[in-house]
C-alpha positions, 0 to 999 in steps of 0.5 A: 426213497424211504416212501418208495421203500415202505410202498414196496414193503406194503405191496409185498405184505399185501401179496403175502397176505393174499397168498396165504388166504389162497393157500388157507383156502386150498388147505381147507377145501382139500381137508373138507374133500378128505373128510367127506370122502371118509364119511361116505366110506364110513357110512357105506361100510357101516350099512354093509355091517348092519346088514351082515350082522342082521343076517348073522342074527337071523341065522342064529335065531333060526339055529336055536329054533331048530335046536329047540324043536329037536329037544322039546319033546325030550324036555316035556317027557322029562318034566312029565316024568319028574312031576308024575313020579312020587318019591316016598 
């Protein structure tokens, strides 16, 4: 009788261990899938952010070039005036 009780307990412990291992594997695979999904979402948005920043930078550079070309003749005239003016 004691042997049978011990055998039943050992069988139940073995079943519990196998069940726990299955649950751990399932949890691990779910967490891995969630992690991979998050990585793919992040890398996708990162690429679009880089593209957006490149476009904004190009627009700002173009704006600065246009501003510089508008005022460059005035700056040159001002520099020539100050360089050629003799103060007594």
